[in-house]
Backbone atoms as SQL, in Angstrom:
CREATE TABLE atoms (id INTEGER PRIMARY KEY, chain TEXT, resi INTEGER, resn TEXT, atom TEXT, x REAL, y REAL, z REAL);
INSERT INTO atoms VALUES
  (1, 'A', 1, 'MET', 'N', 1.197, -0.980, 0.107),
  (2, 'A', 1, 'MET', 'CA', -0.164, 0.218, 0.517),
  (3, 'A', 1, 'MET', 'C', 0.634, 0.925, -0.017),
  (4, 'A', 2, 'ASN', 'N', 2.112, 0.765, 0.731),
  (5, 'A', 2, 'ASN', 'CA', 3.268, 2.483, 0.429),
  (6, 'A', 2, 'ASN', 'C', 3.559, 2.339, -0.971),
  (7, 'A', 3, 'ASP', 'N', 2.897, 2.377, -1.857),
  (8, 'A', 3, 'ASP', 'CA', 3.736, 2.085, -2.876),
  (9, 'A', 3, 'ASP', 'C', 2.952, 2.678, -3.970),
  (10, 'A', 4, 'VAL', 'N', 1.269, 3.057, -3.243),
  (11, 'A', 4, 'VAL', 'CA', 0.302, 3.872, -4.226),
  (12, 'A', 4, 'VAL', 'C', 0.287, 5.061, -4.070),
  (13, 'A', 5, 'LEU', 'N', 0.585, 5.995, -2.948),
  (14, 'A', 5, 'LEU', 'CA', 1.100, 6.964, -2.443),
  (15, 'A', 5, 'LEU', 'C', 1.929, 7.639, -2.720),
  (16, 'A', 6, 'VAL', 'N', 2.553, 8.901, -4.053),
  (17, 'A', 6, 'VAL', 'CA', 3.753, 8.766, -4.037),
  (18, 'A', 6, 'VAL', 'C', 4.052, 10.394, -3.275),
  (19, 'A', 7, 'ARG', 'N', 3.957, 10.753, -2.684),
  (20, 'A', 7, 'ARG', 'CA', 3.890, 12.212, -1.923),
  (21, 'A', 7, 'ARG', 'C', 2.340, 13.721, -1.860),
  (22, 'A', 8, 'PRO', 'N', 2.085, 13.623, -1.157),
  (23, 'A', 8, 'PRO', 'CA', 1.196, 15.249, -1.586),
  (24, 'A', 8, 'PRO', 'C', 1.387, 16.481, -2.477),
  (25, 'A', 9, 'VAL', 'N', 0.647, 17.086, -2.762),
  (26, 'A', 9, 'VAL', 'CA', 0.385, 18.064, -3.656),
  (27, 'A', 9, 'VAL', 'C', 0.444, 19.318, -3.015),
  (28, 'A', 10, 'ILE', 'N', 1.878, 19.870, -3.127),
  (29, 'A', 10, 'ILE', 'CA', 1.363, 20.608, -2.160),
  (30, 'A', 10, 'ILE', 'C', 0.936, 22.837, -2.996),
  (31, 'A', 11, 'THR', 'N', -0.470, 22.641, -2.963),
  (32, 'A', 11, 'THR', 'CA', -0.558, 24.336, -3.883),
  (33, 'A', 11, 'THR', 'C', -0.842, 25.039, -3.658),
  (34, 'A', 12, 'GLU', 'N', -1.245, 26.240, -3.748),
  (35, 'A', 12, 'GLU', 'CA', -1.540, 27.399, -3.324),
  (36, 'A', 12, 'GLU', 'C', -3.391, 26.780, -3.040),
  (37, 'A', 13, 'LYS', 'N', -3.330, 25.832, -4.764),
  (38, 'A', 13, 'LYS', 'CA', -5.433, 25.581, -4.716),
  (39, 'A', 13, 'LYS', 'C', -6.036, 23.846, -4.127),
  (40, 'A', 14, 'SER', 'N', -4.860, 23.284, -3.629),
  (41, 'A', 14, 'SER', 'CA', -4.300, 22.162, -2.882),
  (42, 'A', 14, 'SER', 'C', -5.043, 22.789, -1.660),
  (43, 'A', 15, 'MET', 'N', -4.019, 23.610, -0.431),
  (44, 'A', 15, 'MET', 'CA', -4.311, 24.451, -0.310),
  (45, 'A', 15, 'MET', 'C', -6.001, 24.863, 0.636),
  (46, 'A', 16, 'LEU', 'N', -5.800, 25.083, -0.469),
  (47, 'A', 16, 'LEU', 'CA', -7.220, 25.714, -0.157),
  (48, 'A', 16, 'LEU', 'C', -8.252, 24.486, 0.257),
  (49, 'A', 17, 'GLN', 'N', -8.512, 24.403, -1.040),
  (50, 'A', 17, 'GLN', 'CA', -8.846, 22.903, -0.170),
  (51, 'A', 17, 'GLN', 'C', -9.461, 22.098, 0.268),
  (52, 'A', 18, 'ALA', 'N', -7.711, 22.138, 0.717),
  (53, 'A', 18, 'ALA', 'CA', -7.800, 20.813, 1.773),
  (54, 'A', 18, 'ALA', 'C', -8.544, 21.261, 3.531),
  (55, 'A', 19, 'ASN', 'N', -8.325, 22.685, 3.128),
  (56, 'A', 19, 'ASN', 'CA', -9.753, 23.265, 4.615),
  (57, 'A', 19, 'ASN', 'C', -11.228, 22.542, 3.815),
  (58, 'A', 20, 'GLU', 'N', -11.103, 22.584, 3.686),
  (59, 'A', 20, 'GLU', 'CA', -13.270, 22.292, 2.663),
  (60, 'A', 20, 'GLU', 'C', -13.378, 20.376, 2.950),
  (61, 'A', 21, 'GLY', 'N', -12.172, 20.463, 3.407),
  (62, 'A', 21, 'GLY', 'CA', -12.416, 18.422, 3.689),
  (63, 'A', 21, 'GLY', 'C', -11.435, 17.405, 1.401),
  (64, 'A', 22, 'HIS', 'N', -10.830, 18.214, 1.339),
  (65, 'A', 22, 'HIS', 'CA', -10.723, 17.785, -0.049),
  (66, 'A', 22, 'HIS', 'C', -8.976, 17.509, 0.096),
  (67, 'A', 23, 'TYR', 'N', -8.738, 16.352, -0.950),
  (68, 'A', 23, 'TYR', 'CA', -7.080, 16.581, -0.466),
  (69, 'A', 23, 'TYR', 'C', -6.496, 15.718, -1.326),
  (70, 'A', 24, 'THR', 'N', -5.004, 16.741, -1.512),
  (71, 'A', 24, 'THR', 'CA', -4.692, 16.189, -3.271),
  (72, 'A', 24, 'THR', 'C', -2.877, 15.099, -2.709),
  (73, 'A', 25, 'PHE', 'N', -3.328, 14.077, -3.284),
  (74, 'A', 25, 'PHE', 'CA', -2.037, 14.023, -3.677),
  (75, 'A', 25, 'PHE', 'C', -1.074, 12.865, -4.787),
  (76, 'A', 26, 'GLU', 'N', -0.631, 12.955, -5.422),
  (77, 'A', 26, 'GLU', 'CA', 0.611, 12.133, -6.755),
  (78, 'A', 26, 'GLU', 'C', 0.324, 10.479, -6.295),
  (79, 'A', 27, 'VAL', 'N', 0.053, 9.633, -6.731),
  (80, 'A', 27, 'VAL', 'CA', -0.176, 8.994, -7.240),
  (81, 'A', 27, 'VAL', 'C', 1.115, 7.886, -7.597),
  (82, 'A', 28, 'ALA', 'N', 0.950, 6.871, -7.872),
  (83, 'A', 28, 'ALA', 'CA', 1.609, 5.724, -9.159),
  (84, 'A', 28, 'ALA', 'C', 0.884, 5.085, -10.259),
  (85, 'A', 29, 'PRO', 'N', 1.384, 5.471, -11.440),
  (86, 'A', 29, 'PRO', 'CA', 0.554, 5.930, -12.204),
  (87, 'A', 29, 'PRO', 'C', -0.093, 4.586, -12.752),
  (88, 'A', 30, 'GLY', 'N', -0.512, 2.935, -12.278),
  (89, 'A', 30, 'GLY', 'CA', -1.429, 1.743, -12.527),
  (90, 'A', 30, 'GLY', 'C', -2.279, 2.158, -11.183),
  (91, 'A', 31, 'ALA', 'N', -2.360, 3.299, -10.054),
  (92, 'A', 31, 'ALA', 'CA', -3.357, 3.224, -8.624),
  (93, 'A', 31, 'ALA', 'C', -4.397, 3.508, -9.451),
  (94, 'A', 32, 'ASN', 'N', -5.376, 2.029, -9.241),
  (95, 'A', 32, 'ASN', 'CA', -6.877, 2.887, -9.382),
  (96, 'A', 32, 'ASN', 'C', -8.070, 3.991, -8.229),
  (97, 'A', 33, 'LYS', 'N', -8.650, 3.524, -8.435),
  (98, 'A', 33, 'LYS', 'CA', -9.412, 4.301, -7.285),
  (99, 'A', 33, 'LYS', 'C', -9.080, 3.751, -5.529),
  (100, 'A', 34, 'HIS', 'N', -9.321, 2.482, -5.820),
  (101, 'A', 34, 'HIS', 'CA', -9.973, 1.708, -4.160),
  (102, 'A', 34, 'HIS', 'C', -8.280, 1.913, -4.309),
  (103, 'A', 35, 'GLN', 'N', -7.655, 1.121, -4.820),
  (104, 'A', 35, 'GLN', 'CA', -6.426, 1.538, -4.476),
  (105, 'A', 35, 'GLN', 'C', -6.449, 2.391, -3.605),
  (106, 'A', 36, 'VAL', 'N', -5.855, 3.946, -4.289),
  (107, 'A', 36, 'VAL', 'CA', -5.737, 5.151, -3.932),
  (108, 'A', 36, 'VAL', 'C', -6.183, 5.252, -1.864),
  (109, 'A', 37, 'LYS', 'N', -8.416, 4.604, -2.159),
  (110, 'A', 37, 'LYS', 'CA', -8.179, 4.908, -0.922),
  (111, 'A', 37, 'LYS', 'C', -8.109, 3.418, 0.559),
  (112, 'A', 38, 'GLU', 'N', -8.091, 2.620, -0.175),
  (113, 'A', 38, 'GLU', 'CA', -7.064, 2.086, 1.381),
  (114, 'A', 38, 'GLU', 'C', -6.223, 3.040, 1.579),
  (115, 'A', 39, 'ALA', 'N', -4.613, 3.086, 0.341),
  (116, 'A', 39, 'ALA', 'CA', -3.742, 3.399, 1.099),
  (117, 'A', 39, 'ALA', 'C', -3.803, 5.045, 2.017),
  (118, 'A', 40, 'VAL', 'N', -5.282, 5.309, 1.705),
  (119, 'A', 40, 'VAL', 'CA', -4.958, 6.998, 2.270),
  (120, 'A', 40, 'VAL', 'C', -5.367, 6.192, 3.923),
  (121, 'A', 41, 'GLU', 'N', -6.698, 5.416, 4.111),
  (122, 'A', 41, 'GLU', 'CA', -7.862, 4.934, 4.989),
  (123, 'A', 41, 'GLU', 'C', -6.328, 4.700, 5.608),
  (124, 'A', 42, 'LEU', 'N', -6.184, 3.849, 5.365),
  (125, 'A', 42, 'LEU', 'CA', -4.701, 3.124, 6.209),
  (126, 'A', 42, 'LEU', 'C', -3.494, 4.125, 6.355),
  (127, 'A', 43, 'ALA', 'N', -3.593, 5.005, 5.871),
  (128, 'A', 43, 'ALA', 'CA', -1.948, 5.487, 6.130),
  (129, 'A', 43, 'ALA', 'C', -2.311, 6.495, 7.182),
  (130, 'A', 44, 'PHE', 'N', -3.748, 7.621, 7.057),
  (131, 'A', 44, 'PHE', 'CA', -4.338, 8.189, 7.928),
  (132, 'A', 44, 'PHE', 'C', -5.102, 7.642, 8.343),
  (133, 'A', 45, 'LYS', 'N', -5.325, 6.673, 9.075),
  (134, 'A', 45, 'LYS', 'CA', -7.308, 6.013, 9.633),
  (135, 'A', 45, 'LYS', 'C', -8.379, 7.389, 8.928),
  (136, 'A', 46, 'VAL', 'N', -7.998, 7.095, 8.231),
  (137, 'A', 46, 'VAL', 'CA', -8.928, 8.874, 8.355),
  (138, 'A', 46, 'VAL', 'C', -10.302, 7.677, 6.894),
  (139, 'A', 47, 'ASN', 'N', -11.972, 8.264, 7.438),
  (140, 'A', 47, 'ASN', 'CA', -12.760, 7.452, 6.510),
  (141, 'A', 47, 'ASN', 'C', -11.918, 7.877, 5.129),
  (142, 'A', 48, 'VAL', 'N', -11.876, 6.950, 4.069),
  (143, 'A', 48, 'VAL', 'CA', -12.769, 8.000, 2.635),
  (144, 'A', 48, 'VAL', 'C', -13.850, 7.952, 2.360),
  (145, 'A', 49, 'LEU', 'N', -14.643, 9.690, 1.486),
  (146, 'A', 49, 'LEU', 'CA', -16.224, 9.035, 0.917),
  (147, 'A', 49, 'LEU', 'C', -15.879, 9.094, -0.907),
  (148, 'A', 50, 'GLN', 'N', -15.353, 9.167, -1.217),
  (149, 'A', 50, 'GLN', 'CA', -14.970, 9.898, -2.479),
  (150, 'A', 50, 'GLN', 'C', -13.364, 10.004, -3.482),
  (151, 'A', 51, 'VAL', 'N', -12.798, 9.549, -4.675),
  (152, 'A', 51, 'VAL', 'CA', -11.765, 9.253, -5.150),
  (153, 'A', 51, 'VAL', 'C', -11.916, 10.000, -6.242),
  (154, 'A', 52, 'ARG', 'N', -11.158, 11.172, -6.749),
  (155, 'A', 52, 'ARG', 'CA', -11.301, 11.210, -8.406),
  (156, 'A', 52, 'ARG', 'C', -9.705, 10.794, -8.874),
  (157, 'A', 53, 'VAL', 'N', -9.311, 10.709, -9.644),
  (158, 'A', 53, 'VAL', 'CA', -8.328, 10.449, -10.536),
  (159, 'A', 53, 'VAL', 'C', -8.217, 10.514, -11.543),
  (160, 'A', 54, 'MET', 'N', -6.582, 11.120, -12.328),
  (161, 'A', 54, 'MET', 'CA', -6.780, 11.675, -12.912),
  (162, 'A', 54, 'MET', 'C', -5.304, 11.959, -13.537),
  (163, 'A', 55, 'LYS', 'N', -4.502, 12.407, -14.705),
  (164, 'A', 55, 'LYS', 'CA', -3.377, 12.256, -15.652),
  (165, 'A', 55, 'LYS', 'C', -3.521, 13.409, -15.621),
  (166, 'A', 56, 'VAL', 'N', -2.542, 13.642, -16.049),
  (167, 'A', 56, 'VAL', 'CA', -1.343, 15.332, -15.881),
  (168, 'A', 56, 'VAL', 'C', -0.398, 14.911, -16.336),
  (169, 'A', 57, 'PRO', 'N', -0.723, 15.575, -18.341),
  (170, 'A', 57, 'PRO', 'CA', 0.504, 15.302, -18.974),
  (171, 'A', 57, 'PRO', 'C', 1.701, 15.714, -18.482),
  (172, 'A', 58, 'GLY', 'N', 3.089, 15.233, -18.766),
  (173, 'A', 58, 'GLY', 'CA', 4.088, 16.140, -18.573),
  (174, 'A', 58, 'GLY', 'C', 4.356, 17.255, -19.410),
  (175, 'A', 59, 'LYS', 'N', 4.918, 18.574, -18.673),
  (176, 'A', 59, 'LYS', 'CA', 5.204, 19.782, -20.049),
  (177, 'A', 59, 'LYS', 'C', 6.136, 19.824, -20.824),
  (178, 'A', 60, 'MET', 'N', 6.844, 20.520, -22.007),
  (179, 'A', 60, 'MET', 'CA', 7.349, 20.251, -22.192),
  (180, 'A', 60, 'MET', 'C', 8.057, 20.999, -21.807),
  (181, 'A', 61, 'ARG', 'N', 9.485, 21.030, -21.903),
  (182, 'A', 61, 'ARG', 'CA', 10.945, 21.944, -20.870),
  (183, 'A', 61, 'ARG', 'C', 12.225, 21.702, -22.486),
  (184, 'A', 62, 'ARG', 'N', 12.775, 22.851, -22.369),
  (185, 'A', 62, 'ARG', 'CA', 13.946, 23.040, -22.824),
  (186, 'A', 62, 'ARG', 'C', 14.863, 23.519, -22.427),
  (187, 'A', 63, 'VAL', 'N', 16.306, 22.725, -22.678),
  (188, 'A', 63, 'VAL', 'CA', 17.135, 23.844, -22.571),
  (189, 'A', 63, 'VAL', 'C', 18.727, 23.944, -23.130),
  (190, 'A', 64, 'GLY', 'N', 18.637, 24.989, -23.741),
  (191, 'A', 64, 'GLY', 'CA', 19.584, 25.273, -24.414),
  (192, 'A', 64, 'GLY', 'C', 18.716, 24.319, -26.184),
  (193, 'A', 65, 'ARG', 'N', 19.852, 23.856, -26.708),
  (194, 'A', 65, 'ARG', 'CA', 18.844, 23.291, -28.185),
  (195, 'A', 65, 'ARG', 'C', 17.841, 22.442, -28.049),
  (196, 'A', 66, 'LYS', 'N', 18.673, 22.357, -26.491),
  (197, 'A', 66, 'LYS', 'CA', 18.146, 20.584, -26.035),
  (198, 'A', 66, 'LYS', 'C', 16.630, 20.160, -26.475),
  (199, 'A', 67, 'ILE', 'N', 15.122, 20.210, -26.712),
  (200, 'A', 67, 'ILE', 'CA', 13.912, 19.947, -26.004),
  (201, 'A', 67, 'ILE', 'C', 14.325, 18.534, -25.495),
  (202, 'A', 68, 'GLY', 'N', 12.794, 18.377, -23.937),
  (203, 'A', 68, 'GLY', 'CA', 13.495, 16.952, -22.887),
  (204, 'A', 68, 'GLY', 'C', 11.553, 17.500, -22.672),
  (205, 'A', 69, 'LYS', 'N', 10.865, 16.688, -21.538),
  (206, 'A', 69, 'LYS', 'CA', 9.718, 16.813, -21.466),
  (207, 'A', 69, 'LYS', 'C', 9.579, 15.970, -20.278),
  (208, 'A', 70, 'ARG', 'N', 8.927, 16.673, -19.913),
  (209, 'A', 70, 'ARG', 'CA', 8.525, 16.422, -17.770),
  (210, 'A', 70, 'ARG', 'C', 7.804, 14.779, -17.993),
  (211, 'A', 71, 'PRO', 'N', 7.848, 13.765, -17.265),
  (212, 'A', 71, 'PRO', 'CA', 7.650, 13.183, -17.238),
  (213, 'A', 71, 'PRO', 'C', 5.684, 12.986, -16.964),
  (214, 'A', 72, 'ASP', 'N', 4.456, 12.263, -17.130),
  (215, 'A', 72, 'ASP', 'CA', 3.654, 11.936, -16.732),
  (216, 'A', 72, 'ASP', 'C', 3.092, 12.187, -15.737),
  (217, 'A', 73, 'ARG', 'N', 2.171, 12.257, -15.131),
  (218, 'A', 73, 'ARG', 'CA', 2.094, 12.076, -13.611),
  (219, 'A', 73, 'ARG', 'C', 0.194, 11.700, -13.555),
  (220, 'A', 74, 'ARG', 'N', 0.069, 11.599, -12.385),
  (221, 'A', 74, 'ARG', 'CA', -1.455, 10.390, -11.763),
  (222, 'A', 74, 'ARG', 'C', -1.877, 11.119, -9.754),
  (223, 'A', 75, 'LYS', 'N', -2.205, 11.501, -10.544),
  (224, 'A', 75, 'LYS', 'CA', -2.978, 12.462, -8.802),
  (225, 'A', 75, 'LYS', 'C', -4.825, 12.260, -8.442),
  (226, 'A', 76, 'ALA', 'N', -4.591, 12.012, -6.872),
  (227, 'A', 76, 'ALA', 'CA', -5.853, 11.720, -6.484),
  (228, 'A', 76, 'ALA', 'C', -5.990, 13.205, -6.168),
  (229, 'A', 77, 'ILE', 'N', -7.763, 13.483, -5.496),
  (230, 'A', 77, 'ILE', 'CA', -8.363, 14.350, -4.196),
  (231, 'A', 77, 'ILE', 'C', -10.080, 13.504, -3.974),
  (232, 'A', 78, 'VAL', 'N', -8.442, 13.793, -2.665),
  (233, 'A', 78, 'VAL', 'CA', -9.688, 12.515, -1.732),
  (234, 'A', 78, 'VAL', 'C', -10.393, 13.455, -0.533),
  (235, 'A', 79, 'ARG', 'N', -11.878, 12.448, -1.036),
  (236, 'A', 79, 'ARG', 'CA', -12.619, 13.881, -0.456),
  (237, 'A', 79, 'ARG', 'C', -13.041, 13.110, 1.720),
  (238, 'A', 80, 'LEU', 'N', -12.891, 13.420, 2.203),
  (239, 'A', 80, 'LEU', 'CA', -12.588, 12.693, 3.326),
  (240, 'A', 80, 'LEU', 'C', -14.664, 12.928, 3.937),
  (241, 'A', 81, 'ALA', 'N', -14.876, 12.387, 5.015),
  (242, 'A', 81, 'ALA', 'CA', -15.821, 12.167, 6.399),
  (243, 'A', 81, 'ALA', 'C', -15.824, 13.218, 6.228),
  (244, 'A', 82, 'GLU', 'N', -17.245, 13.972, 6.902),
  (245, 'A', 82, 'GLU', 'CA', -16.915, 15.010, 7.176),
  (246, 'A', 82, 'GLU', 'C', -16.640, 15.583, 8.681),
  (247, 'A', 83, 'GLY', 'N', -15.990, 15.839, 9.445),
  (248, 'A', 83, 'GLY', 'CA', -15.747, 16.888, 10.332),
  (249, 'A', 83, 'GLY', 'C', -13.905, 16.270, 10.921),
  (250, 'A', 84, 'GLN', 'N', -13.789, 15.246, 9.912),
  (251, 'A', 84, 'GLN', 'CA', -12.070, 14.002, 9.330),
  (252, 'A', 84, 'GLN', 'C', -11.223, 15.339, 8.961),
  (253, 'A', 85, 'LYS', 'N', -9.665, 15.404, 9.183),
  (254, 'A', 85, 'LYS', 'CA', -8.548, 15.974, 7.878),
  (255, 'A', 85, 'LYS', 'C', -7.619, 15.388, 8.868),
  (256, 'A', 86, 'ILE', 'N', -6.753, 15.293, 7.595),
  (257, 'A', 86, 'ILE', 'CA', -5.020, 14.832, 8.370),
  (258, 'A', 86, 'ILE', 'C', -4.548, 16.020, 8.020),
  (259, 'A', 87, 'GLU', 'N', -4.317, 15.776, 9.601),
  (260, 'A', 87, 'GLU', 'CA', -3.562, 17.105, 10.348),
  (261, 'A', 87, 'GLU', 'C', -2.452, 17.308, 9.408),
  (262, 'A', 88, 'ARG', 'N', -1.456, 16.287, 8.659),
  (263, 'A', 88, 'ARG', 'CA', -0.297, 16.849, 8.668),
  (264, 'A', 88, 'ARG', 'C', -0.397, 18.160, 7.008),
  (265, 'A', 89, 'PHE', 'N', -1.480, 18.052, 6.737),
  (266, 'A', 89, 'PHE', 'CA', -2.201, 18.801, 6.015),
  (267, 'A', 89, 'PHE', 'C', -2.546, 20.338, 5.888),
  (268, 'A', 90, 'PHE', 'N', -3.014, 20.166, 7.324),
  (269, 'A', 90, 'PHE', 'CA', -4.702, 21.082, 7.864),
  (270, 'A', 90, 'PHE', 'C', -3.464, 22.156, 8.012),
  (271, 'A', 91, 'VAL', 'N', -3.905, 23.622, 7.567),
  (272, 'A', 91, 'VAL', 'CA', -3.417, 24.387, 7.202),
  (273, 'A', 91, 'VAL', 'C', -4.393, 25.952, 7.577),
  (274, 'A', 92, 'GLU', 'N', -4.198, 26.402, 9.127),
  (275, 'A', 92, 'GLU', 'CA', -5.096, 27.205, 10.000),
  (276, 'A', 92, 'GLU', 'C', -5.648, 29.074, 9.112),
  (277, 'A', 93, 'GLY', 'N', -6.459, 28.757, 8.589),
  (278, 'A', 93, 'GLY', 'CA', -6.996, 30.453, 8.488),
  (279, 'A', 93, 'GLY', 'C', -6.482, 30.642, 6.553),
  (280, 'A', 94, 'VAL', 'N', -5.997, 29.369, 6.224),
  (281, 'A', 94, 'VAL', 'CA', -5.539, 30.502, 4.061),
  (282, 'A', 94, 'VAL', 'C', -7.799, 29.857, 3.422);
Protein backbone atom coordinates (compact mmCIF):
# COMPACT_ATOMS: atom_id res chain seq x y z
CA MET A 1 0.00 0.00 0.00
CA ASN A 2 2.94 2.35 0.54
CA ASP A 3 3.68 2.18 -3.18
CA VAL A 4 0.36 3.82 -4.11
CA LEU A 5 0.82 7.25 -2.51
CA VAL A 6 3.90 9.00 -3.92
CA ARG A 7 3.65 12.42 -2.25
CA PRO A 8 1.15 15.10 -1.33
CA VAL A 9 0.55 17.90 -3.81
CA ILE A 10 1.24 21.18 -1.99
CA THR A 11 -0.11 24.10 -3.99
CA GLU A 12 -2.18 27.14 -3.16
CA LYS A 13 -5.29 25.53 -4.64
CA SER A 14 -4.77 22.19 -2.86
CA MET A 15 -4.29 23.95 0.50
CA LEU A 16 -7.59 25.82 0.05
CA GLN A 17 -9.30 22.52 -0.80
CA ALA A 18 -7.69 20.85 2.24
CA ASN A 19 -9.58 23.24 4.50
CA GLU A 20 -12.79 21.90 2.91
CA GLY A 21 -11.86 18.23 3.36
CA HIS A 22 -10.40 17.54 -0.11
CA TYR A 23 -6.77 16.36 -0.13
CA THR A 24 -4.58 15.98 -3.21
CA PHE A 25 -1.91 13.30 -3.64
CA GLU A 26 0.37 12.25 -6.43
CA VAL A 27 -0.19 8.53 -6.87
CA ALA A 28 1.46 5.65 -8.74
CA PRO A 29 0.73 5.60 -12.48
CA GLY A 30 -1.07 2.25 -12.30
CA ALA A 31 -3.10 2.95 -9.15
CA ASN A 32 -6.89 2.86 -9.31
CA LYS A 33 -9.51 4.49 -7.09
CA HIS A 34 -9.92 1.49 -4.80
CA GLN A 35 -6.19 1.25 -4.15
CA VAL A 36 -5.94 4.99 -3.44
CA LYS A 37 -8.87 4.81 -1.01
CA GLU A 38 -7.33 1.88 0.90
CA ALA A 39 -3.90 3.53 1.02
CA VAL A 40 -5.23 6.83 2.41
CA GLU A 41 -7.45 5.08 4.98
CA LEU A 42 -4.54 2.93 6.20
CA ALA A 43 -1.95 5.70 6.22
CA PHE A 44 -3.99 8.41 7.94
CA LYS A 45 -6.76 6.48 9.80
CA VAL A 46 -9.64 8.42 8.16
CA ASN A 47 -12.82 7.55 6.25
CA VAL A 48 -12.66 8.31 2.53
CA LEU A 49 -15.96 9.19 0.85
CA GLN A 50 -14.83 9.94 -2.71
CA VAL A 51 -11.72 9.56 -4.85
CA ARG A 52 -11.16 11.35 -8.15
CA VAL A 53 -8.14 10.25 -10.18
CA MET A 54 -6.69 12.07 -13.17
CA LYS A 55 -3.68 12.02 -15.47
CA VAL A 56 -1.46 15.10 -15.61
CA PRO A 57 0.56 15.19 -18.83
CA GLY A 58 4.21 16.23 -18.56
CA LYS A 59 5.21 19.62 -19.90
CA MET A 60 7.70 20.22 -22.69
CA ARG A 61 10.89 21.83 -21.39
CA ARG A 62 13.89 23.25 -23.18
CA VAL A 63 17.47 23.59 -21.99
CA GLY A 64 19.53 25.40 -24.60
CA ARG A 65 18.90 23.68 -27.92
CA LYS A 66 17.72 20.44 -26.40
CA ILE A 67 14.00 19.86 -26.00
CA GLY A 68 12.76 17.37 -23.46
CA LYS A 69 9.56 16.37 -21.73
CA ARG A 70 8.82 16.03 -18.05
CA PRO A 71 7.27 12.70 -17.08
CA ASP A 72 3.51 12.24 -16.99
CA ARG A 73 1.99 12.07 -13.51
CA ARG A 74 -1.21 10.78 -11.97
CA LYS A 75 -2.92 12.58 -9.12
CA ALA A 76 -5.89 11.86 -6.91
CA ILE A 77 -8.22 14.19 -5.02
CA VAL A 78 -9.62 12.47 -1.94
CA ARG A 79 -12.69 13.68 -0.03
CA LEU A 80 -12.90 12.75 3.64
CA ALA A 81 -15.93 12.27 5.87
CA GLU A 82 -17.39 15.34 7.57
CA GLY A 83 -15.31 16.52 10.53
CA GLN A 84 -12.21 14.49 9.66
CA LYS A 85 -8.90 15.94 8.55
CA ILE A 86 -5.32 14.96 7.93
CA GLU A 87 -3.27 16.93 10.44
CA ARG A 88 -0.08 17.05 8.37
CA PHE A 89 -1.82 18.95 5.57
CA PHE A 90 -4.16 21.22 7.49
CA VAL A 91 -3.33 24.90 7.17
CA GLU A 92 -5.24 27.23 9.49
CA GLY A 93 -6.62 30.45 8.10
CA VAL A 94 -5.80 29.91 4.43
